[in-house]
C-alpha positions in Angstrom: 59.7 108.8 -53.7 57.5 111.6 -55.0 54.0 110.9 -56.5 55.3 111.0 -60.2 58.0 108.5 -59.3 55.6 106.0 -57.7 53.1 106.3 -60.6 56.0 105.8 -63.2 57.7 102.9 -61.5 54.5 100.9 -60.3 54.1 97.5 -61.9 51.5 94.7 -61.7 53.3 92.0 -59.9 52.6 88.2 -60.7 55.0 86.8 -58.2 55.1 87.5 -54.4 57.4 86.8 -51.4 55.6 84.8 -48.6 56.4 87.7 -46.3 53.3 89.0 -44.3 52.0 92.4 -44.5 51.2 94.3 -41.3 47.2 94.5 -41.2 47.7 98.2 -40.0 49.6 98.9 -42.9 47.1 97.7 -45.3 44.1 99.9 -43.5 46.5 102.9 -43.7 46.5 102.5 -47.4 42.7 101.6 -47.5 42.1 105.1 -45.5 44.2 106.9 -48.1 42.3 105.0 -51.2 39.1 106.1 -49.6 40.1 110.1 -50.5 39.6 109.2 -54.1 37.5 111.5 -55.9 33.7 110.7 -55.7 31.1 112.8 -57.4 28.2 112.4 -55.1 30.3 111.3 -52.1 28.7 108.0 -52.0 31.7 105.9 -51.0 30.5 103.0 -52.9 33.6 100.6 -52.1 33.3 97.6 -49.9 36.3 95.4 -49.3 36.3 91.6 -49.0 39.4 90.0 -47.5 39.4 86.3 -48.7 40.8 83.6 -46.7 42.7 80.3 -47.7 39.5 78.2 -47.7 37.9 80.7 -50.2 41.0 81.3 -51.9 41.4 77.7 -52.8 38.1 77.6 -54.2 38.7 80.4 -56.5 41.2 78.1 -58.5 43.1 81.0 -60.0 45.6 79.8 -62.8 48.4 81.5 -61.0 47.0 81.7 -57.2 47.5 85.4 -57.3 51.3 85.0 -57.7 51.0 83.5 -54.1 50.4 87.1 -52.6 49.7 86.9 -49.0 46.8 88.9 -49.1 44.1 88.6 -51.3 41.2 91.1 -51.5 37.8 91.8 -53.5 36.9 95.4 -54.2 33.4 96.0 -54.7 31.3 99.2 -56.0 27.5 99.7 -54.9 25.3 100.2 -58.1 23.7 103.4 -57.1 20.1 104.7 -57.8 20.5 105.0 -61.7 22.7 103.6 -64.3 24.6 107.1 -64.4 25.3 106.7 -60.6 26.4 103.2 -60.9 29.0 104.3 -63.7 30.1 107.3 -61.4 30.4 104.8 -58.6 32.6 102.2 -60.6 34.7 105.1 -61.8 35.1 106.4 -58.2 36.0 102.8 -57.1 38.6 102.4 -59.7 40.2 105.8 -58.4 40.1 104.2 -54.8 41.8 101.2 -56.4 44.5 103.3 -57.9 45.1 105.0 -54.9 45.5 101.9 -52.9 47.9 100.5 -55.5 50.0 103.7 -55.5 50.0 103.9 -51.5 51.1 100.4 -51.1 53.9 100.8 -54.1 55.3 103.5 -52.2 56.0 101.3 -49.2 57.5 98.6 -51.4 54.3 96.6 -51.8 52.9 95.4 -55.0 49.6 94.2 -56.2 48.1 91.9 -58.9 44.7 92.9 -60.5 42.5 90.1 -61.6 39.0 90.2 -63.1 38.2 86.8 -62.0 35.4 88.0 -59.8 33.4 88.6 -63.1 33.1 85.0 -63.3 29.6 84.0 -61.8 31.0 81.2 -60.0 33.5 83.4 -58.2 30.9 85.9 -57.6 28.7 83.5 -55.7 31.6 82.2 -53.8 32.4 85.7 -52.7 28.8 86.3 -51.5 28.7 89.4 -53.7 25.1 91.0 -53.3 23.1 91.6 -56.6 23.5 95.4 -56.1 27.2 95.5 -56.3 29.8 95.3 -59.2 33.2 93.4 -58.5 35.9 96.2 -59.6 38.6 93.5 -59.2 40.3 90.8 -57.0 43.6 91.9 -56.2 46.7 90.0 -54.7 48.9 92.3 -52.3 52.6 91.6 -51.1 56.1 92.2 -51.2 57.3 91.4 -55.1 59.4 88.5 -55.6 60.4 90.0 -58.8 59.3 93.4 -60.4 58.9 93.4 -64.3 60.3 96.0 -66.9 57.9 98.6 -68.0 56.0 97.6 -71.2 55.8 100.3 -73.7 53.0 102.8 -73.6 51.6 104.8 -76.4 52.8 108.2 -76.5 50.1 110.6 -74.8 50.5 113.2 -77.6 48.4 110.5 -80.0 45.5 110.5 -77.3 45.2 114.3 -77.1 42.5 116.2 -79.0 42.1 120.1 -79.0 39.0 121.5 -80.0 38.3 125.0 -81.3 
């Protein structure tokens, strides 16, 4: 698949096969993700792999679709509010790169905001100077949903004189 096909076909996966994913593949996708645009080259992302014991305590309503891999992606705050926002944006680009790299290899992801819950934040041991961008299930899809309709991009474009 070329990059446009990967972008257009990627979906959020809510049900995964139990088949494990090779650790080296995940590292390869994380390395690719780390090439995300990053204004000050702060590389603010940190990844926490979540094991079965911690995962059970997160008590997610669907257990992340039984994904074989669960990870949290964090973003370091930075020295100012502007840098914190830049870091969060860069980390979101990191996440998108990871999701696309995985999808290009037939592996899907589930993005959850469950880490925003203070109890879950404490459970994950996230330092005060980090934001949790998301908790991600990663695995081979059991099923791939159809694309949901999107707003035509033309309605989002404005031209200034």
